[in-house]
C-alpha positions as protocol buffer text, in pm:
chain_id: "A"
residue {
  index: 1
  type: MET
  ca { x: 9991 y: 10360 z: 8163 }
}
residue {
  index: 2
  type: THR
  ca { x: 9734 y: 10153 z: 7991 }
}
residue {
  index: 3
  type: ASP
  ca { x: 9777 y: 9937 z: 7684 }
}
residue {
  index: 4
  type: LYS
  ca { x: 9476 y: 10020 z: 7463 }
}
residue {
  index: 5
  type: THR
  ca { x: 9642 y: 10231 z: 7193 }
}
residue {
  index: 6
  type: PRO
  ca { x: 9505 y: 10036 z: 6895 }
}
residue {
  index: 7
  type: ASN
  ca { x: 9156 y: 10120 z: 7022 }
}
residue {
  index: 8
  type: GLY
  ca { x: 9207 y: 10493 z: 7047 }
}
residue {
  index: 9
  type: ALA
  ca { x: 9422 y: 10565 z: 7353 }
}
residue {
  index: 10
  type: ALA
  ca { x: 9615 y: 10888 z: 7331 }
}
residue {
  index: 11
  type: LEU
  ca { x: 9939 y: 10754 z: 7481 }
}
residue {
  index: 12
  type: THR
  ca { x: 10139 y: 10474 z: 7325 }
}
residue {
  index: 13
  type: ILE
  ca { x: 10369 y: 10237 z: 7513 }
}
residue {
  index: 14
  type: ASP
  ca { x: 10664 y: 10387 z: 7329 }
}
residue {
  index: 15
  type: MET
  ca { x: 10557 y: 10737 z: 7434 }
}
residue {
  index: 16
  type: ALA
  ca { x: 10533 y: 10630 z: 7799 }
}
residue {
  index: 17
  type: ARG
  ca { x: 10881 y: 10479 z: 7789 }
}
residue {
  index: 18
  type: ARG
  ca { x: 11024 y: 10789 z: 7619 }
}
residue {
  index: 19
  type: MET
  ca { x: 10865 y: 11015 z: 7882 }
}
residue {
  index: 20
  type: ALA
  ca { x: 11012 y: 10808 z: 8166 }
}
residue {
  index: 21
  type: ALA
  ca { x: 11360 y: 10773 z: 8012 }
}
residue {
  index: 22
  type: PRO
  ca { x: 11502 y: 11119 z: 8093 }
}
residue {
  index: 23
  type: ILE
  ca { x: 11366 y: 11121 z: 8450 }
}
residue {
  index: 24
  type: PRO
  ca { x: 11612 y: 10975 z: 8703 }
}
residue {
  index: 25
  type: ASP
  ca { x: 11485 y: 10648 z: 8855 }
}
residue {
  index: 26
  type: ALA
  ca { x: 11155 y: 10673 z: 8665 }
}
residue {
  index: 27
  type: GLU
  ca { x: 10986 y: 10362 z: 8527 }
}
residue {
  index: 28
  type: ALA
  ca { x: 10699 y: 10316 z: 8285 }
}
residue {
  index: 29
  type: ALA
  ca { x: 10454 y: 10058 z: 8419 }
}
residue {
  index: 30
  type: ILE
  ca { x: 10259 y: 9902 z: 8134 }
}
residue {
  index: 31
  type: ILE
  ca { x: 9926 y: 9763 z: 8255 }
}
residue {
  index: 32
  type: PRO
  ca { x: 9745 y: 9573 z: 7979 }
}
residue {
  index: 33
  type: ASN
  ca { x: 9370 y: 9574 z: 7911 }
}
residue {
  index: 34
  type: LEU
  ca { x: 9281 y: 9893 z: 8099 }
}
residue {
  index: 35
  type: LYS
  ca { x: 9132 y: 10210 z: 7957 }
}
residue {
  index: 36
  type: HIS
  ca { x: 9122 y: 10574 z: 8066 }
}
residue {
  index: 37
  type: MET
  ca { x: 9000 y: 10509 z: 8422 }
}
residue {
  index: 38
  type: ALA
  ca { x: 9259 y: 10244 z: 8508 }
}
residue {
  index: 39
  type: LEU
  ca { x: 9251 y: 10304 z: 8883 }
}
residue {
  index: 40
  type: ALA
  ca { x: 8873 y: 10266 z: 8894 }
}
residue {
  index: 41
  type: GLU
  ca { x: 8870 y: 9967 z: 8658 }
}
residue {
  index: 42
  type: ASP
  ca { x: 9132 y: 9759 z: 8840 }
}
residue {
  index: 43
  type: PRO
  ca { x: 9279 y: 9925 z: 9150 }
}
residue {
  index: 44
  type: ALA
  ca { x: 9503 y: 9628 z: 9237 }
}
residue {
  index: 45
  type: ALA
  ca { x: 9661 y: 9627 z: 8890 }
}
residue {
  index: 46
  type: VAL
  ca { x: 9753 y: 9995 z: 8928 }
}
residue {
  index: 47
  type: ILE
  ca { x: 9856 y: 9986 z: 9293 }
}
residue {
  index: 48
  type: ALA
  ca { x: 10085 y: 9680 z: 9269 }
}
residue {
  index: 49
  type: PRO
  ca { x: 10350 y: 9838 z: 9042 }
}
residue {
  index: 50
  type: LEU
  ca { x: 10323 y: 10166 z: 9233 }
}
residue {
  index: 51
  type: VAL
  ca { x: 10386 y: 9998 z: 9569 }
}
residue {
  index: 52
  type: SER
  ca { x: 10667 y: 9792 z: 9418 }
}
residue {
  index: 53
  type: PHE
  ca { x: 10832 y: 10105 z: 9281 }
}
residue {
  index: 54
  type: LEU
  ca { x: 10799 y: 10290 z: 9612 }
}
residue {
  index: 55
  type: ASP
  ca { x: 10935 y: 9991 z: 9807 }
}
residue {
  index: 56
  type: ARG
  ca { x: 11242 y: 9981 z: 9583 }
}
residue {
  index: 57
  type: THR
  ca { x: 11308 y: 10354 z: 9570 }
}
residue {
  index: 58
  type: ALA
  ca { x: 11197 y: 10494 z: 9906 }
}
residue {
  index: 59
  type: ALA
  ca { x: 11481 y: 10650 z: 10102 }
}
């Protein structure tokens, strides 16, 4: 999730955390300073928490 809510993002940090909370083993990764196209803007910033999560949770 990106952290640009004050500038018009549709999803707040609180909303992301509340969406993740009821899902077993889910995490909300907050990536500051990215907008709607986070993966295109900064692939490494998006991939790092994803890979970390998968490394920790993969069976």
